[in-house]
PQR file of N, CA, C, O and H, with PARSE charges and radii, in Angstrom:
ATOM      1  N   MET A   1     -44.287  60.976  67.346 -0.4000 1.5000
ATOM      2  CA  MET A   1     -42.938  61.331  67.450 -0.0000 2.0000
ATOM      3  C   MET A   1     -42.433  62.876  67.683  0.5500 1.7000
ATOM      4  O   MET A   1     -41.350  63.049  68.242 -0.5500 1.4000
ATOM      5  N   PRO A   2     -43.173  63.933  67.279 -0.5600 1.5000
ATOM      6  CA  PRO A   2     -42.656  65.110  67.733  0.2800 2.0000
ATOM      7  C   PRO A   2     -43.126  65.422  69.374  0.5500 1.7000
ATOM      8  O   PRO A   2     -42.868  66.479  69.949 -0.5500 1.4000
ATOM      9  N   GLU A   3     -43.823  64.338  69.952 -0.4000 1.5000
ATOM     10  CA  GLU A   3     -44.107  64.543  71.336 -0.0000 2.0000
ATOM     11  C   GLU A   3     -42.847  64.164  72.214  0.5500 1.7000
ATOM     12  O   GLU A   3     -42.517  64.730  73.256 -0.5500 1.4000
ATOM     13  H   GLU A   3     -44.033  63.479  69.484  0.4000 1.0000
ATOM     14  N   LYS A   4     -42.250  63.179  71.647 -0.4000 1.5000
ATOM     15  CA  LYS A   4     -41.020  62.741  72.331 -0.0000 2.0000
ATOM     16  C   LYS A   4     -39.866  64.049  72.193  0.5500 1.7000
ATOM     17  O   LYS A   4     -38.926  64.141  72.983 -0.5500 1.4000
ATOM     18  H   LYS A   4     -42.518  62.719  70.801  0.4000 1.0000
ATOM     19  N   ALA A   5     -40.084  64.991  71.118 -0.4000 1.5000
ATOM     20  CA  ALA A   5     -39.126  65.580  70.836 -0.0000 2.0000
ATOM     21  C   ALA A   5     -39.380  66.775  72.022  0.5500 1.7000
ATOM     22  O   ALA A   5     -38.431  67.279  72.622 -0.5500 1.4000
ATOM     23  H   ALA A   5     -40.848  64.916  70.477  0.4000 1.0000
ATOM     24  N   TYR A   6     -40.510  67.079  72.223 -0.4000 1.5000
ATOM     25  CA  TYR A   6     -41.035  68.467  72.893 -0.0000 2.0000
ATOM     26  C   TYR A   6     -40.672  67.869  74.438  0.5500 1.7000
ATOM     27  O   TYR A   6     -40.534  68.705  75.331 -0.5500 1.4000
ATOM     28  H   TYR A   6     -41.281  66.670  71.735  0.4000 1.0000
ATOM     29  N   GLN A   7     -40.539  66.642  74.715 -0.4000 1.5000
ATOM     30  CA  GLN A   7     -40.515  66.221  76.208 -0.0000 2.0000
ATOM     31  C   GLN A   7     -39.089  66.102  76.461  0.5500 1.7000
ATOM     32  O   GLN A   7     -38.693  66.043  77.626 -0.5500 1.4000
ATOM     33  H   GLN A   7     -40.652  65.963  73.989  0.4000 1.0000
ATOM     34  N   THR A   8     -38.286  66.062  75.492 -0.4000 1.5000
ATOM     35  CA  THR A   8     -36.987  65.879  75.578 -0.0000 2.0000
ATOM     36  C   THR A   8     -36.455  67.509  75.834  0.5500 1.7000
ATOM     37  O   THR A   8     -35.798  67.866  76.812 -0.5500 1.4000
ATOM     38  H   THR A   8     -38.607  66.110  74.547  0.4000 1.0000
ATOM     39  N   MET A   9     -36.843  68.272  74.869 -0.4000 1.5000
ATOM     40  CA  MET A   9     -36.454  69.678  75.033 -0.0000 2.0000
ATOM     41  C   MET A   9     -37.103  70.423  76.530  0.5500 1.7000
ATOM     42  O   MET A   9     -36.586  71.427  77.019 -0.5500 1.4000
ATOM     43  H   MET A   9     -37.377  67.982  74.074  0.4000 1.0000
ATOM     44  N   LYS A  10     -37.994  69.910  76.971 -0.4000 1.5000
ATOM     45  CA  LYS A  10     -38.736  70.238  78.546 -0.0000 2.0000
ATOM     46  C   LYS A  10     -37.813  69.800  79.456  0.5500 1.7000
ATOM     47  O   LYS A  10     -37.407  70.530  80.361 -0.5500 1.4000
ATOM     48  H   LYS A  10     -38.414  69.094  76.574  0.4000 1.0000
ATOM     49  N   HIS A  11     -37.421  68.599  79.286 -0.4000 1.5000
ATOM     50  CA  HIS A  11     -36.385  68.312  80.451 -0.0000 2.0000
ATOM     51  C   HIS A  11     -35.222  68.860  80.431  0.5500 1.7000
ATOM     52  O   HIS A  11     -34.526  69.140  81.407 -0.5500 1.4000
ATOM     53  H   HIS A  11     -37.751  68.006  78.551  0.4000 1.0000
ATOM     54  N   ALA A  12     -34.897  69.089  78.877 -0.4000 1.5000
ATOM     55  CA  ALA A  12     -33.154  69.592  79.037 -0.0000 2.0000
ATOM     56  C   ALA A  12     -33.390  71.057  79.385  0.5500 1.7000
ATOM     57  O   ALA A  12     -32.439  71.666  79.877 -0.5500 1.4000
ATOM     58  H   ALA A  12     -35.462  68.862  78.084  0.4000 1.0000
ATOM     59  N   GLY A  13     -34.688  71.778  79.165 -0.4000 1.5000
ATOM     60  CA  GLY A  13     -34.778  73.178  79.753 -0.0000 2.0000
ATOM     61  C   GLY A  13     -34.953  73.381  81.155  0.5500 1.7000
ATOM     62  O   GLY A  13     -34.709  74.454  81.706 -0.5500 1.4000
ATOM     63  H   GLY A  13     -35.460  71.284  78.766  0.4000 1.0000
ATOM     64  N   ALA A  14     -35.442  72.194  81.830 -0.4000 1.5000
ATOM     65  CA  ALA A  14     -35.785  72.211  83.418 -0.0000 2.0000
ATOM     66  C   ALA A  14     -34.226  72.173  83.963  0.5500 1.7000
ATOM     67  O   ALA A  14     -33.716  73.005  84.713 -0.5500 1.4000
ATOM     68  H   ALA A  14     -35.640  71.322  81.382  0.4000 1.0000
ATOM     69  N   TRP A  15     -33.691  71.177  83.485 -0.4000 1.5000
ATOM     70  CA  TRP A  15     -32.382  70.900  83.714 -0.0000 2.0000
ATOM     71  C   TRP A  15     -31.445  72.094  83.588  0.5500 1.7000
ATOM     72  O   TRP A  15     -30.559  72.184  84.437 -0.5500 1.4000
ATOM     73  H   TRP A  15     -34.106  70.501  82.875  0.4000 1.0000
ATOM     74  N   GLY A  16     -31.514  72.888  82.775 -0.4000 1.5000
ATOM     75  CA  GLY A  16     -30.706  73.843  82.315 -0.0000 2.0000
ATOM     76  C   GLY A  16     -30.674  75.087  83.467  0.5500 1.7000
ATOM     77  O   GLY A  16     -29.713  75.778  83.807 -0.5500 1.4000
ATOM     78  H   GLY A  16     -32.234  72.815  82.085  0.4000 1.0000
ATOM     79  N   ILE A  17     -32.074  75.119  83.943 -0.4000 1.5000
ATOM     80  CA  ILE A  17     -32.739  76.174  84.813 -0.0000 2.0000
ATOM     81  C   ILE A  17     -32.155  75.652  86.485  0.5500 1.7000
ATOM     82  O   ILE A  17     -31.669  76.443  87.292 -0.5500 1.4000
ATOM     83  H   ILE A  17     -32.855  74.558  83.668  0.4000 1.0000
ATOM     84  N   VAL A  18     -32.292  74.565  86.670 -0.4000 1.5000
ATOM     85  CA  VAL A  18     -31.696  73.888  87.794 -0.0000 2.0000
ATOM     86  C   VAL A  18     -30.251  74.053  88.120  0.5500 1.7000
ATOM     87  O   VAL A  18     -29.818  74.618  89.124 -0.5500 1.4000
ATOM     88  H   VAL A  18     -32.687  73.921  86.014  0.4000 1.0000
ATOM     89  N   MET A  19     -29.444  73.422  87.030 -0.4000 1.5000
ATOM     90  CA  MET A  19     -28.211  73.721  87.101 -0.0000 2.0000
ATOM     91  C   MET A  19     -27.501  75.310  87.443  0.5500 1.7000
ATOM     92  O   MET A  19     -26.585  75.564  88.225 -0.5500 1.4000
ATOM     93  H   MET A  19     -29.795  72.962  86.214  0.4000 1.0000
ATOM     94  N   GLY A  20     -28.300  76.268  86.538 -0.4000 1.5000
ATOM     95  CA  GLY A  20     -28.168  77.626  86.685 -0.0000 2.0000
ATOM     96  C   GLY A  20     -28.279  78.251  88.264  0.5500 1.7000
ATOM     97  O   GLY A  20     -27.641  79.126  88.850 -0.5500 1.4000
ATOM     98  H   GLY A  20     -29.045  76.061  85.903  0.4000 1.0000
ATOM     99  N   VAL A  21     -29.259  77.481  88.608 -0.4000 1.5000
ATOM    100  CA  VAL A  21     -29.625  78.166  90.041 -0.0000 2.0000
ATOM    101  C   VAL A  21     -28.431  77.603  90.926  0.5500 1.7000
ATOM    102  O   VAL A  21     -27.875  78.316  91.761 -0.5500 1.4000
ATOM    103  H   VAL A  21     -29.777  76.770  88.132  0.4000 1.0000
ATOM    104  N   LEU A  22     -28.092  76.358  90.707 -0.4000 1.5000
ATOM    105  CA  LEU A  22     -27.049  75.815  91.840 -0.0000 2.0000
ATOM    106  C   LEU A  22     -25.736  76.570  91.648  0.5500 1.7000
ATOM    107  O   LEU A  22     -25.029  77.015  92.552 -0.5500 1.4000
ATOM    108  H   LEU A  22     -28.544  75.779  90.029  0.4000 1.0000
ATOM    109  N   LEU A  23     -25.515  76.648  90.325 -0.4000 1.5000
ATOM    110  CA  LEU A  23     -24.104  77.378  89.936 -0.0000 2.0000
ATOM    111  C   LEU A  23     -23.948  78.817  90.487  0.5500 1.7000
ATOM    112  O   LEU A  23     -22.850  79.292  90.776 -0.5500 1.4000
ATOM    113  H   LEU A  23     -26.089  76.287  89.591  0.4000 1.0000
ATOM    114  N   MET A  24     -25.456  79.665  90.648 -0.4000 1.5000
ATOM    115  CA  MET A  24     -25.380  80.569  91.270 -0.0000 2.0000
ATOM    116  C   MET A  24     -25.425  80.747  92.769  0.5500 1.7000
ATOM    117  O   MET A  24     -25.076  81.771  93.357 -0.5500 1.4000
ATOM    118  H   MET A  24     -26.348  79.280  90.414  0.4000 1.0000
ATOM    119  N   ILE A  25     -25.784  79.897  93.198 -0.4000 1.5000
ATOM    120  CA  ILE A  25     -25.735  79.552  94.683 -0.0000 2.0000
ATOM    121  C   ILE A  25     -24.375  79.260  95.347  0.5500 1.7000
ATOM    122  O   ILE A  25     -24.046  79.703  96.448 -0.5500 1.4000
ATOM    123  H   ILE A  25     -26.067  79.066  92.720  0.4000 1.0000
ATOM    124  N   ALA A  26     -23.472  78.311  94.405 -0.4000 1.5000
ATOM    125  CA  ALA A  26     -22.328  78.049  94.518 -0.0000 2.0000
ATOM    126  C   ALA A  26     -21.415  79.021  94.355  0.5500 1.7000
ATOM    127  O   ALA A  26     -20.475  78.969  95.148 -0.5500 1.4000
ATOM    128  H   ALA A  26     -23.740  77.952  93.511  0.4000 1.0000
ATOM    129  N   GLY A  27     -21.407  79.957  93.508 -0.4000 1.5000
ATOM    130  CA  GLY A  27     -20.741  80.996  93.259 -0.0000 2.0000
ATOM    131  C   GLY A  27     -20.892  82.168  94.550  0.5500 1.7000
ATOM    132  O   GLY A  27     -19.839  82.640  94.980 -0.5500 1.4000
ATOM    133  H   GLY A  27     -22.171  79.999  92.864  0.4000 1.0000
ATOM    134  N   ILE A  28     -22.044  82.573  95.084 -0.4000 1.5000
ATOM    135  CA  ILE A  28     -22.270  83.429  95.743 -0.0000 2.0000
ATOM    136  C   ILE A  28     -21.876  82.823  97.295  0.5500 1.7000
ATOM    137  O   ILE A  28     -21.643  83.592  98.228 -0.5500 1.4000
ATOM    138  H   ILE A  28     -22.899  82.190  94.735  0.4000 1.0000
ATOM    139  N   THR A  29     -21.848  81.845  97.388 -0.4000 1.5000
ATOM    140  CA  THR A  29     -21.280  80.917  98.591 -0.0000 2.0000
ATOM    141  C   THR A  29     -19.563  81.072  98.725  0.5500 1.7000
ATOM    142  O   THR A  29     -18.893  81.474  99.677 -0.5500 1.4000
ATOM    143  H   THR A  29     -22.038  81.220  96.631  0.4000 1.0000
ATOM    144  N   ILE A  30     -19.203  80.652  97.558 -0.4000 1.5000
ATOM    145  CA  ILE A  30     -17.476  80.851  97.582 -0.0000 2.0000
ATOM    146  C   ILE A  30     -17.043  82.386  97.450  0.5500 1.7000
ATOM    147  O   ILE A  30     -15.880  82.688  97.717 -0.5500 1.4000
ATOM    148  H   ILE A  30     -19.747  80.326  96.785  0.4000 1.0000
ATOM    149  N   GLY A  31     -17.952  83.351  97.046 -0.4000 1.5000
ATOM    150  CA  GLY A  31     -17.673  84.742  97.188 -0.0000 2.0000
ATOM    151  C   GLY A  31     -17.364  85.254  98.359  0.5500 1.7000
ATOM    152  O   GLY A  31     -16.262  85.738  98.617 -0.5500 1.4000
ATOM    153  H   GLY A  31     -18.897  83.105  96.829  0.4000 1.0000
ATOM    154  N   VAL A  32     -18.645  85.153  99.414 -0.4000 1.5000
ATOM    155  CA  VAL A  32     -18.947  85.129 100.490 -0.0000 2.0000
ATOM    156  C   VAL A  32     -17.453  84.750 101.305  0.5500 1.7000
ATOM    157  O   VAL A  32     -16.698  85.549 101.858 -0.5500 1.4000
ATOM    158  H   VAL A  32     -19.540  84.759  99.204  0.4000 1.0000
ATOM    159  N   MET A  33     -17.310  83.315 101.185 -0.4000 1.5000
ATOM    160  CA  MET A  33     -16.300  82.804 102.056 -0.0000 2.0000
ATOM    161  C   MET A  33     -14.889  83.321 101.589  0.5500 1.7000
ATOM    162  O   MET A  33     -13.950  83.122 102.361 -0.5500 1.4000
ATOM    163  H   MET A  33     -17.923  82.665 100.736  0.4000 1.0000
ATOM    164  N   SER A  34     -14.624  84.043 100.254 -0.4000 1.5000
ATOM    165  CA  SER A  34     -13.559  84.578  99.947 -0.0000 2.0000
ATOM    166  C   SER A  34     -13.428  86.163 100.930  0.5500 1.7000
ATOM    167  O   SER A  34     -12.477  86.598 101.580 -0.5500 1.4000
ATOM    168  H   SER A  34     -15.387  84.204  99.627  0.4000 1.0000
ATOM    169  N   ILE A  35     -14.411  86.569 100.759 -0.4000 1.5000
ATOM    170  CA  ILE A  35     -14.454  87.932 101.820 -0.0000 2.0000
ATOM    171  C   ILE A  35     -14.262  87.546 102.797  0.5500 1.7000
ATOM    172  O   ILE A  35     -13.273  87.999 103.373 -0.5500 1.4000
ATOM    173  H   ILE A  35     -15.183  86.215 100.232  0.4000 1.0000
ATOM    174  N   ILE A  36     -14.905  86.754 103.332 -0.4000 1.5000
ATOM    175  CA  ILE A  36     -14.796  86.565 105.086 -0.0000 2.0000
ATOM    176  C   ILE A  36     -13.354  86.169 105.236  0.5500 1.7000
ATOM    177  O   ILE A  36     -12.802  86.697 106.201 -0.5500 1.4000
ATOM    178  H   ILE A  36     -15.709  86.387 102.863  0.4000 1.0000
ATOM    179  N   TYR A  37     -12.545  85.292 104.441 -0.4000 1.5000
ATOM    180  CA  TYR A  37     -11.292  84.875 104.757 -0.0000 2.0000
ATOM    181  C   TYR A  37     -10.202  85.830 104.543  0.5500 1.7000
ATOM    182  O   TYR A  37      -9.209  85.903 105.268 -0.5500 1.4000
ATOM    183  H   TYR A  37     -12.993  84.863 103.657  0.4000 1.0000
ATOM    184  N   GLY A  38     -10.458  86.649 103.391 -0.4000 1.5000
ATOM    185  CA  GLY A  38      -9.576  87.725 102.857 -0.0000 2.0000
ATOM    186  C   GLY A  38      -9.587  88.712 104.078  0.5500 1.7000
ATOM    187  O   GLY A  38      -8.460  89.056 104.432 -0.5500 1.4000
ATOM    188  H   GLY A  38     -11.264  86.591 102.802  0.4000 1.0000
ATOM    189  N   GLY A  39     -10.604  89.221 104.771 -0.4000 1.5000
ATOM    190  CA  GLY A  39     -10.742  90.122 105.805 -0.0000 2.0000
ATOM    191  C   GLY A  39      -9.961  89.469 106.822  0.5500 1.7000
ATOM    192  O   GLY A  39      -9.088  90.205 107.284 -0.5500 1.4000
ATOM    193  H   GLY A  39     -11.520  88.941 104.484  0.4000 1.0000
ATOM    194  N   LYS A  40     -10.014  88.180 107.366 -0.4000 1.5000
ATOM    195  CA  LYS A  40      -9.416  87.758 108.420 -0.0000 2.0000
ATOM    196  C   LYS A  40      -7.802  87.788 108.053  0.5500 1.7000
ATOM    197  O   LYS A  40      -7.015  88.080 108.954 -0.5500 1.4000
ATOM    198  H   LYS A  40     -10.723  87.583 106.991  0.4000 1.0000
ATOM    199  N   LEU A  41      -7.419  87.551 107.013 -0.4000 1.5000
ATOM    200  CA  LEU A  41      -5.940  87.621 106.673 -0.0000 2.0000
ATOM    201  C   LEU A  41      -5.572  89.226 106.988  0.5500 1.7000
ATOM    202  O   LEU A  41      -4.708  89.624 107.769 -0.5500 1.4000
ATOM    203  H   LEU A  41      -8.058  87.314 106.281  0.4000 1.0000
ATOM    204  N   LEU A  42      -6.259  89.844 106.357 -0.4000 1.5000
ATOM    205  CA  LEU A  42      -5.787  91.733 106.365 -0.0000 2.0000
ATOM    206  C   LEU A  42      -5.729  91.919 108.084  0.5500 1.7000
ATOM    207  O   LEU A  42      -4.791  92.479 108.652 -0.5500 1.4000
ATOM    208  H   LEU A  42      -6.961  89.521 105.722  0.4000 1.0000
ATOM    209  N   LYS A  43      -6.789  91.401 108.711 -0.4000 1.5000
ATOM    210  CA  LYS A  43      -6.997  91.797 109.939 -0.0000 2.0000
ATOM    211  C   LYS A  43      -5.545  91.163 110.998  0.5500 1.7000
ATOM    212  O   LYS A  43      -5.130  91.878 111.910 -0.5500 1.4000
ATOM    213  H   LYS A  43      -7.551  90.947 108.250  0.4000 1.0000
ATOM    214  N   ASN A  44      -5.097  90.197 110.800 -0.4000 1.5000
ATOM    215  CA  ASN A  44      -3.907  89.583 111.178 -0.0000 2.0000
ATOM    216  C   ASN A  44      -2.843  89.582 110.306  0.5500 1.7000
ATOM    217  O   ASN A  44      -2.215  88.533 110.157 -0.5500 1.4000
ATOM    218  H   ASN A  44      -5.434  89.616 110.059  0.4000 1.0000
ATOM    219  N   LYS A  45      -2.489  90.705 109.624 -0.4000 1.5000
ATOM    220  CA  LYS A  45      -1.636  90.996 108.593 -0.0000 2.0000
ATOM    221  C   LYS A  45      -0.339  91.324 109.324  0.5500 1.7000
ATOM    222  O   LYS A  45       0.735  90.971 108.837 -0.5500 1.4000
ATOM    223  H   LYS A  45      -2.999  91.557 109.744  0.4000 1.0000
ATOM    224  N   SER A  46      -0.406  91.999 110.499 -0.4000 1.5000
ATOM    225  CA  SER A  46       0.647  92.529 111.399 -0.0000 2.0000
ATOM    226  C   SER A  46       1.294  91.319 112.038  0.5500 1.7000
ATOM    227  O   SER A  46       2.397  91.579 112.517 -0.5500 1.4000
ATOM    228  H   SER A  46      -1.278  92.286 110.895  0.4000 1.0000
ATOM    229  N   GLU A  47       0.856  89.932 112.185 -0.4000 1.5000
ATOM    230  CA  GLU A  47       1.406  88.845 112.888 -0.0000 2.0000
ATOM    231  C   GLU A  47       2.194  88.173 111.925  0.5500 1.7000
ATOM    232  O   GLU A  47       3.049  87.419 112.389 -0.5500 1.4000
ATOM    233  H   GLU A  47      -0.040  89.720 111.795  0.4000 1.0000
ATOM    234  N   ILE A  48       2.112  88.263 110.723 -0.4000 1.5000
ATOM    235  CA  ILE A  48       2.869  87.533 109.804 -0.0000 2.0000
ATOM    236  C   ILE A  48       4.142  88.150 109.514  0.5500 1.7000
ATOM    237  O   ILE A  48       4.137  89.294 109.059 -0.5500 1.4000
ATOM    238  H   ILE A  48       1.417  88.876 110.346  0.4000 1.0000
ATOM    239  N   ILE A  49       5.373  87.468 109.744 -0.4000 1.5000
ATOM    240  CA  ILE A  49       6.723  87.653 109.428 -0.0000 2.0000
ATOM    241  C   ILE A  49       7.357  86.678 108.408  0.5500 1.7000
ATOM    242  O   ILE A  49       7.290  85.449 108.414 -0.5500 1.4000
ATOM    243  H   ILE A  49       5.377  86.539 110.113  0.4000 1.0000
ATOM    244  N   PHE A  50       8.010  87.521 107.499 -0.4000 1.5000
ATOM    245  CA  PHE A  50       8.540  86.858 106.460 -0.0000 2.0000
ATOM    246  C   PHE A  50      10.138  86.899 106.662  0.5500 1.7000
ATOM    247  O   PHE A  50      10.879  86.359 105.841 -0.5500 1.4000
ATOM    248  H   PHE A  50       8.064  88.519 107.495  0.4000 1.0000
TER
END
């Protein structure tokens, strides 16, 4: 019985690490895209007429 608990904890820990890495990659990607598109908007702000 204790072996089953240890296996479950091992899988849960591994899954947590995988999800953490994926979320970091997604966060960095979204941040970089926001900076790029924000820069494009600032570059072209003189062409915007309200």
